[in-house]
DSSP file (Angstrom, degrees, kcal/mol; ACC not computed):
  #  RESIDUE AA STRUCTURE BP1 BP2  ACC     N-H-->O    O-->H-N    N-H-->O    O-->H-N    TCO  KAPPA ALPHA  PHI   PSI    X-CA   Y-CA   Z-CA
    1    1 A M     >        0   0    0      0, 0.0     4,-2.4     0, 0.0     5,-0.2   0.000 360.0 360.0 360.0 -42.0   86.0   79.5  123.5
    2    2 A Y  H  >  +     0   0    0      1,-0.2     4,-2.2     2,-0.2     5,-0.2   0.908 360.0  48.1 -60.8 -43.1   88.8   77.8  121.6
    3    3 A I  H  > S+     0   0    0      2,-0.2     4,-2.7     1,-0.2    -1,-0.2   0.896 109.6  52.8 -65.6 -40.4   86.7   77.8  118.4
    4    4 A A  H  > S+     0   0    0      1,-0.2     4,-2.0     2,-0.2    -2,-0.2   0.925 111.9  44.6 -62.4 -44.8   85.7   81.4  118.8
    5    5 A F  H  X S+     0   0    0     -4,-2.4     4,-2.2     2,-0.2    -1,-0.2   0.895 113.1  51.5 -67.2 -38.4   89.3   82.6  119.2
    6    6 A S  H  X S+     0   0    0     -4,-2.2     4,-2.3    -5,-0.2    -2,-0.2   0.923 110.2  48.3 -63.8 -43.9   90.3   80.4  116.2
    7    7 A L  H  X S+     0   0    0     -4,-2.7     4,-2.8     1,-0.2     5,-0.2   0.872 109.2  53.9 -64.7 -36.4   87.6   81.8  114.0
    8    8 A T  H  X S+     0   0    0     -4,-2.0     4,-2.4    -5,-0.2    -1,-0.2   0.917 109.7  47.4 -62.6 -43.2   88.6   85.3  115.1
    9    9 A V  H  X S+     0   0    0     -4,-2.2     4,-2.6     2,-0.2    -2,-0.2   0.906 112.9  49.5 -63.8 -41.8   92.2   84.7  114.0
   10   10 A V  H  X S+     0   0    0     -4,-2.3     4,-2.9     2,-0.2     5,-0.2   0.926 112.0  46.9 -64.7 -45.6   91.0   83.2  110.7
   11   11 A V  H  X S+     0   0    0     -4,-2.8     4,-1.8     2,-0.2    -2,-0.2   0.923 114.9  46.4 -63.8 -44.1   88.8   86.1  109.9
   12   12 A A  H  X S+     0   0    0     -4,-2.4     4,-1.9    -5,-0.2    -2,-0.2   0.917 114.4  48.3 -63.8 -42.4   91.5   88.6  110.8
   13   13 A G  H  X S+     0   0    0     -4,-2.6     4,-2.2     1,-0.2    -2,-0.2   0.912 110.3  50.0 -65.4 -43.2   94.0   86.7  108.8
   14   14 A L  H  X S+     0   0    0     -4,-2.9     4,-2.5     1,-0.2    -1,-0.2   0.835 107.5  55.9 -65.5 -31.0   91.8   86.4  105.7
   15   15 A S  H  X S+     0   0    0     -4,-1.8     4,-2.4    -5,-0.2    -1,-0.2   0.921 108.1  47.6 -63.9 -43.3   91.1   90.1  105.9
   16   16 A M  H  X S+     0   0    0     -4,-1.9     4,-2.4     2,-0.2    -2,-0.2   0.885 110.6  52.0 -65.4 -37.8   94.9   90.7  105.7
   17   17 A V  H  X S+     0   0    0     -4,-2.2     4,-2.7     2,-0.2     5,-0.2   0.936 109.9  49.2 -61.6 -45.7   95.2   88.3  102.8
   18   18 A A  H  X S+     0   0    0     -4,-2.5     4,-2.5     1,-0.2    -2,-0.2   0.904 111.5  48.7 -61.8 -42.0   92.4   90.2  101.0
   19   19 A F  H  X S+     0   0    0     -4,-2.4     4,-2.3     2,-0.2    -1,-0.2   0.916 113.3  47.2 -63.6 -42.5   94.1   93.6  101.6
   20   20 A A  H  X S+     0   0    0     -4,-2.4     4,-2.2     2,-0.2    -2,-0.2   0.901 113.2  47.7 -67.4 -41.1   97.4   92.2  100.4
   21   21 A V  H  X S+     0   0    0     -4,-2.7     4,-2.6     2,-0.2     5,-0.2   0.923 112.1  49.6 -66.2 -43.9   95.9   90.6   97.3
   22   22 A R  H  X S+     0   0    0     -4,-2.5     4,-1.9    -5,-0.2    -2,-0.2   0.916 112.1  48.1 -60.5 -43.1   94.0   93.8   96.4
   23   23 A A  H  X S+     0   0    0     -4,-2.3     4,-2.2     2,-0.2     5,-0.3   0.872 110.1  53.1 -65.2 -36.8   97.1   95.9   96.8
   24   24 A Y  H  X S+     0   0    0     -4,-2.2     4,-3.4     1,-0.2    -2,-0.2   0.932 109.2  48.2 -63.6 -45.2   99.0   93.4   94.6
   25   25 A Y  H  < S+     0   0    0     -4,-2.6    -1,-0.2     1,-0.2    -2,-0.2   0.863 114.5  47.0 -63.7 -35.0   96.4   93.7   91.9
   26   26 A R  H  < S+     0   0    0     -4,-1.9    -1,-0.2    -5,-0.2    -2,-0.2   0.852 130.0  19.7 -73.6 -34.9   96.5   97.5   92.1
   27   27 A T  H  < S-     0   0    0     -4,-2.2    -2,-0.2    -5,-0.1    -3,-0.2   0.653  84.0-140.0-112.2 -19.9  100.3   97.9   92.1
   28   28 A S     <  +     0   0    0     -4,-3.4    -4,-0.1    -5,-0.3    -3,-0.1   0.748  45.1 157.4  59.5  26.3  101.7   94.6   90.7
   29   29 A R    >>  -     0   0    0     -6,-0.3     3,-1.1    -5,-0.2     4,-0.9  -0.719  41.1-146.2 -82.6 122.8  104.4   94.7   93.3
   30   30 A P  H 3> S+     0   0    0      0, 0.0     4,-2.0     0, 0.0     3,-0.3   0.800  95.2  67.1 -59.0 -29.4  105.9   91.2   93.9
   31   31 A A  H 3> S+     0   0    0      1,-0.2     4,-1.9     2,-0.2     5,-0.1   0.865  97.6  52.8 -60.9 -35.2  106.4   92.0   97.6
   32   32 A L  H <> S+     0   0    0     -3,-1.1     4,-2.1     2,-0.2    -1,-0.2   0.817 105.0  55.1 -71.7 -29.7  102.7   92.2   98.1
   33   33 A F  H  X S+     0   0    0     -4,-0.9     4,-2.2    -3,-0.3    -2,-0.2   0.932 108.3  48.4 -64.5 -45.3  102.3   88.8   96.6
   34   34 A H  H  X S+     0   0    0     -4,-2.0     4,-2.4     1,-0.2    -2,-0.2   0.884 110.0  52.9 -61.3 -38.4  104.8   87.4   99.1
   35   35 A L  H  X S+     0   0    0     -4,-1.9     4,-2.4     2,-0.2    -1,-0.2   0.919 108.7  48.4 -63.4 -43.9  102.9   89.2  101.9
   36   36 A S  H  X S+     0   0    0     -4,-2.1     4,-2.1     1,-0.2    -2,-0.2   0.879 111.3  50.5 -66.4 -36.7   99.6   87.5  100.8
   37   37 A V  H  X S+     0   0    0     -4,-2.2     4,-2.3     2,-0.2    -1,-0.2   0.916 110.2  50.9 -65.4 -42.0  101.3   84.1  100.6
   38   38 A G  H  X S+     0   0    0     -4,-2.4     4,-1.9     1,-0.2    -2,-0.2   0.928 111.8  45.5 -60.6 -46.7  102.7   84.6  104.1
   39   39 A F  H  X S+     0   0    0     -4,-2.4     4,-2.4     1,-0.2    -1,-0.2   0.870 110.4  55.0 -66.0 -35.7   99.3   85.6  105.6
   40   40 A T  H  X S+     0   0    0     -4,-2.1     4,-2.6     1,-0.2    -1,-0.2   0.908 107.3  50.1 -63.2 -41.4   97.7   82.7  103.8
   41   41 A C  H  X S+     0   0    0     -4,-2.3     4,-2.5     2,-0.2    -1,-0.2   0.907 110.3  50.2 -62.6 -41.5  100.1   80.2  105.4
   42   42 A L  H  X S+     0   0    0     -4,-1.9     4,-2.0     2,-0.2    -2,-0.2   0.917 112.6  45.8 -64.5 -43.0   99.4   81.7  108.8
   43   43 A V  H  X S+     0   0    0     -4,-2.4     4,-2.7     2,-0.2     5,-0.3   0.917 112.6  51.4 -65.1 -42.4   95.7   81.4  108.4
   44   44 A S  H  X S+     0   0    0     -4,-2.6     4,-2.9     1,-0.2     5,-0.3   0.908 109.1  50.4 -61.0 -42.8   96.1   77.9  107.0
   45   45 A A  H  X S+     0   0    0     -4,-2.5     4,-2.0     2,-0.2    -1,-0.2   0.923 113.1  45.8 -62.0 -44.7   98.2   76.8  110.0
   46   46 A S  H  X S+     0   0    0     -4,-2.0     4,-2.0     2,-0.2    -2,-0.2   0.936 116.5  43.6 -65.1 -46.9   95.7   78.2  112.5
   47   47 A L  H  X S+     0   0    0     -4,-2.7     4,-2.5     1,-0.2     5,-0.2   0.916 114.1  49.7 -66.7 -43.8   92.6   76.7  110.8
   48   48 A A  H  X S+     0   0    0     -4,-2.9     4,-2.6    -5,-0.3     5,-0.2   0.880 110.3  51.3 -63.9 -38.1   94.3   73.3  110.2
   49   49 A T  H  X S+     0   0    0     -4,-2.0     4,-2.4    -5,-0.3    -1,-0.2   0.918 111.2  47.5 -65.4 -43.2   95.4   73.1  113.8
   50   50 A T  H  X S+     0   0    0     -4,-2.0     4,-1.8     2,-0.2    -2,-0.2   0.946 115.6  43.8 -63.6 -48.4   91.9   73.8  115.1
   51   51 A I  H  X S+     0   0    0     -4,-2.5     4,-2.5     1,-0.2    -2,-0.2   0.932 115.8  48.1 -63.6 -45.5   90.2   71.3  112.8
   52   52 A S  H  X S+     0   0    0     -4,-2.6     4,-2.6    -5,-0.2     6,-0.3   0.881 106.8  56.9 -63.6 -38.6   92.8   68.7  113.5
   53   53 A A  H  <>S+     0   0    0     -4,-2.4     5,-3.3    -5,-0.2     6,-0.3   0.920 112.3  41.0 -60.1 -43.8   92.7   69.1  117.2
   54   54 A F  H ><5S+     0   0    0     -4,-1.8     3,-1.0     3,-0.2    -2,-0.2   0.891 114.7  51.0 -73.3 -38.3   88.9   68.4  117.2
   55   55 A L  H 3<5S+     0   0    0     -4,-2.5    -2,-0.2     1,-0.2    -1,-0.2   0.867 116.0  41.9 -64.9 -35.2   89.2   65.6  114.7
   56   56 A L  T ><5S-     0   0    0     -4,-2.6     3,-1.3    -5,-0.2    -1,-0.2   0.280 112.3-119.1 -95.3  10.0   91.9   63.9  116.8
   57   57 A D  T < 5 -     0   0    0     -3,-1.0    -3,-0.2     1,-0.3    -4,-0.1   0.861  68.2 -61.9  54.3  39.4   90.2   64.6  120.1
   58   58 A F  T 3 <S+     0   0    0     -5,-3.3     3,-0.3    -6,-0.3     2,-0.3   0.772 102.2 137.7  58.3  30.6   93.2   66.7  121.2
   59   59 A Q    <   +     0   0    0     -3,-1.3    -1,-0.2    -6,-0.3     5,-0.1  -0.744  57.5  30.0 -97.8 153.6   95.5   63.7  121.0
   60   60 A G     >  +     0   0    0     -2,-0.3     4,-2.3    -3,-0.1     3,-0.3   0.891  68.3 165.3  68.3  40.1   99.0   64.1  119.5
   61   61 A I  H  > S+     0   0    0     -3,-0.3     4,-3.0     1,-0.2     5,-0.3   0.860  70.3  57.3 -59.4 -38.0   99.3   67.7  120.6
   62   62 A R  H  > S+     0   0    0      1,-0.2     4,-2.2     2,-0.2    -1,-0.2   0.917 109.2  45.8 -60.0 -42.6  103.1   67.7  119.9
   63   63 A Y  H  > S+     0   0    0     -3,-0.3     4,-2.4     2,-0.2     5,-0.2   0.934 113.2  49.5 -65.3 -46.0  102.5   66.6  116.4
   64   64 A L  H  X S+     0   0    0     -4,-2.3     4,-2.4     1,-0.2    -2,-0.2   0.927 114.2  44.7 -58.6 -46.5   99.7   69.2  115.8
   65   65 A L  H  X S+     0   0    0     -4,-3.0     4,-2.9     2,-0.2    -1,-0.2   0.859 110.5  54.7 -69.2 -34.3  101.8   72.0  117.3
   66   66 A S  H  X S+     0   0    0     -4,-2.2     4,-2.2    -5,-0.3    -1,-0.2   0.927 111.2  44.4 -64.0 -44.0  104.9   70.9  115.3
   67   67 A V  H  X S+     0   0    0     -4,-2.4     4,-2.6     2,-0.2     5,-0.3   0.913 113.3  52.1 -65.8 -41.6  103.0   71.1  112.0
   68   68 A N  H  X S+     0   0    0     -4,-2.4     4,-2.8    -5,-0.2     5,-0.2   0.940 111.2  46.5 -57.8 -48.0  101.4   74.4  113.1
   69   69 A Y  H  X S+     0   0    0     -4,-2.9     4,-2.5     2,-0.2    -1,-0.2   0.867 111.1  52.7 -65.8 -35.6  104.8   75.9  113.8
   70   70 A L  H  X S+     0   0    0     -4,-2.2     4,-2.0     2,-0.2    -2,-0.2   0.960 114.2  40.7 -63.3 -50.8  106.3   74.6  110.6
   71   71 A I  H  X S+     0   0    0     -4,-2.6     4,-2.1     1,-0.2    -2,-0.2   0.897 116.3  50.6 -66.6 -39.7  103.5   76.1  108.4
   72   72 A S  H  X S+     0   0    0     -4,-2.8     4,-2.9    -5,-0.3    -1,-0.2   0.902 108.3  52.6 -63.7 -40.9  103.5   79.3  110.5
   73   73 A T  H  X S+     0   0    0     -4,-2.5     4,-2.4     2,-0.2    -1,-0.2   0.905 108.0  50.7 -62.0 -41.6  107.3   79.6  110.2
   74   74 A I  H  X S+     0   0    0     -4,-2.0     4,-1.9     2,-0.2    -1,-0.2   0.919 111.3  49.3 -61.3 -42.8  107.0   79.4  106.4
   75   75 A G  H  X S+     0   0    0     -4,-2.1     4,-2.0     1,-0.2    -2,-0.2   0.925 111.0  48.4 -61.4 -45.8  104.4   82.1  106.5
   76   76 A Y  H  X S+     0   0    0     -4,-2.9     4,-3.0     1,-0.2    -1,-0.2   0.865 107.6  56.1 -64.0 -35.0  106.5   84.3  108.6
   77   77 A L  H  X S+     0   0    0     -4,-2.4     4,-2.7     2,-0.2    -1,-0.2   0.893 106.5  50.0 -64.3 -39.0  109.5   83.8  106.3
   78   78 A F  H  X S+     0   0    0     -4,-1.9     4,-2.2     2,-0.2    -1,-0.2   0.916 112.8  47.0 -62.9 -41.9  107.4   85.0  103.4
   79   79 A I  H  X S+     0   0    0     -4,-2.0     4,-2.2     2,-0.2    -2,-0.2   0.923 113.4  47.6 -66.3 -44.0  106.5   88.1  105.4
   80   80 A I  H  X S+     0   0    0     -4,-3.0     4,-3.1     2,-0.2     5,-0.2   0.915 110.4  52.8 -62.0 -43.0  110.1   88.7  106.4
   81   81 A F  H  X S+     0   0    0     -4,-2.7     4,-3.2     1,-0.2     5,-0.2   0.907 108.6  50.8 -58.8 -42.1  111.2   88.2  102.8
   82   82 A Q  H  X S+     0   0    0     -4,-2.2     4,-1.7     2,-0.2    -1,-0.2   0.920 113.2  44.7 -61.7 -44.1  108.7   90.8  101.7
   83   83 A L  H  < S+     0   0    0     -4,-2.2     4,-0.4     2,-0.2    -2,-0.2   0.899 117.1  45.0 -68.7 -39.9  109.9   93.3  104.3
   84   84 A W  H >< S+     0   0    0     -4,-3.1     3,-1.0     1,-0.2    -2,-0.2   0.918 114.9  47.5 -68.7 -43.4  113.5   92.6  103.6
   85   85 A K  H 3< S+     0   0    0     -4,-3.2    -1,-0.2    -5,-0.2    -2,-0.2   0.803 105.4  60.2 -68.4 -29.9  113.0   92.7   99.8
   86   86 A D  T 3<        0   0    0     -4,-1.7    -1,-0.2     1,-0.2    -2,-0.2   0.588 360.0 360.0 -77.3 -10.0  111.0   96.0  100.0
   87   87 A D    <         0   0    0     -3,-1.0    -1,-0.2    -4,-0.4    -2,-0.1   0.498 360.0 360.0 -62.2 360.0  114.0   97.9  101.6
């Protein structure tokens, strides 16, 4: 079940990355580049956490979640920057 939900998040996130990259190529707006970087960080955090959890047999959960939150926060900051900059 955990893998299914993780894969769903990854597929949805990669779809958003693809939409943002396509929009960036069409418009050359830097804000869309920041948006695609933000979504890429979020997908990376989710995928890395899932893979690491299974490789480490779900040991060191605090460390895994801390790294996940760090990478996710960076992704959200890129998205926030895009929204703030686009005003």
